[in-house]
C-alpha positions, 0 to 999 in steps of 0.5 A: 500500499502506498500513501499520499498527502490525502489518502490511499489511492490504491484501494479507496474505501466506498464512502466517507470514513466513520472513524479516525485514528491519529498517531505520530508514525508506525514505528516498532513500538507497542502503541504503533502495533495496537494502532495498526492492528485496530485499523485492520480489525475495524476494516475487516468488520466493515468500518470505513477507517481513516489513519491520520499520521504525522509522518507515514513511516515505520514497519507496521505501515506496510502491514495495514489492510488496503481498505484503511485510508491513510493520510500522511501529513509529512511533518517532522513534528506533531505541532507542525502538522496541527493546522493541517490536521485541524483543517482536515478534521473540520471536513467532518466535525462529528467523526470521532478521533481515537488518539494514540500519544499524550503529545498528540492528544494535548495538541488536538484538544488544545486546538479544539479549545481554540475552535480549530475543529469540533471533533470528538476526541477519545484518548487512549492511555497506553502507559502508566501516568504515574511513571510515564508523565514527567513532572513538568508535564503533569499539569498538561496531562490533567488538563488533557484527560479532563478535556477528552470526551472518553479515555480508554485504559488497558487495566484497572490500575491505569483507570485508578491512576486517571481517576486520581488525576481528576478524570471523571470515572464514568468517562473511562473505559477499560479495554485490554490490548487486543491480540490475534489468536495464535495459529493452531499447531500440528506439533508442539513448538521445538524450544531450546533445551532447558539445560541450554536455555534461550531467554528472550526479551522484547521492547524498545531499547529504552530505560523503562524497559529495564534491559540493563538489569536483565543483562546483569541478572542474566550474568549471575544466572549464567554462573550456574547455567553456563549454556544459557543465552539471551536475546533482546529484540527491539531498537532504541536510543539505549542500544550503545549503552546496552552494548557497552554493558554486554561487553563489560559483563563479558557476555558478547558471546551470549547476549545478542541484540538482533534489532526490531523483528515484526515476525515474533512467533518464531522467537516465541516458539524457540524461546525457553522463557520470555522475561518482562524486565520493565519497571512499568508497563501500560499493558505489555503486548509482548507478554500477552503474545508470549503467553498466548504462544505458550511460552514460559514467562516470568516478569518484574512486578513493575506496576499494577497493569503487569500484576493484573495481567499475570493474575488474569492468566494465573501466573502470579507465582512467575512474578518477581518483586520490582526491588528484588528483580536482579537478586531473585532472577536466577532462582525464579528463572530456574523454577519457571523453566521447571514448570509443567507445560500444562501451566502455559496451556491453561494460561493461554486459555485464560488470557485468550478470552480476555484479549480476544481480538474481535470482541475488543475491536468491537468494543473500541468501535462502540466506545468511539460511537460507531454502530457495529450493528451495521458492519457493511456500512457502519455509521457514526451515532449522532 
């Protein structure tokens, strides 16, 4: 699919859109993945979808359904795109906009307050406000969430954080991240042997993800499990620092940073264990996907959202307290690796219901005011 200044010209949808999504780009992050997957899900359900991009680039761009209309504002920053975005929204003032990202939400709601557009704004909070919003931005954050027509949170803990910051609880909807079901296998996956385990981490190479402590914890784990290996998938500004740490820990032959990979299933199937080392998360897509692939998991108990997710899957005993992660990593890893495969099958069944893709995409449409009872020609409720 190709994009232009105005829309996808290759397969334009029939008629005007009934829902818009707005995000900076489709780089390889969790919000970008959810956004692109929702676009595809909405289109598959018959809704006419328009995706607004500050700048149309990133690996998920090529994975969009051809029925999704793409509007590329070709701006270097969100603030530079704002006048043209506002003008575009005025073309259909009642059409809801589902916004991904605090900066975009702030700009769009500020523009509405100035009379630049009248579109309903639904803000999706993809992270923990307590940890992710800088001290200098907290006043703006409170203003944003109070101006939004609706806020979508991924967990009850994030909902409580929003209420504490002054957003009316009746306007918050908790919707877990959607995840497409794993394909049925003829044979169980061939994982790396437990005596030579492959440990997997996935995410942006950013401080929030705690990959530095994962590397240090892995170094201690290898003293007793000498054939263990660690692969951390993702890209980001922390790569040089992590590479130095790997070298300083004498782990060059045992720890790899393969970069971003959109096709994660082979990794989940090979991995002996997935580790979520994040200090905090909104709701980890990688953790959900690992559990749905029946990959053994262990997590740092960094924030209520991760704890809620593990409780929903029945895996509370695979959590490691945030302040003891490095100290307890080795013992917990050995215990998780020794668990029976039935644990992961049960966890998959429990989480499949919670994250069912079709159900969640319909819930998003309902919150955004789109009539899901008319899939062939979905319409905005007025």
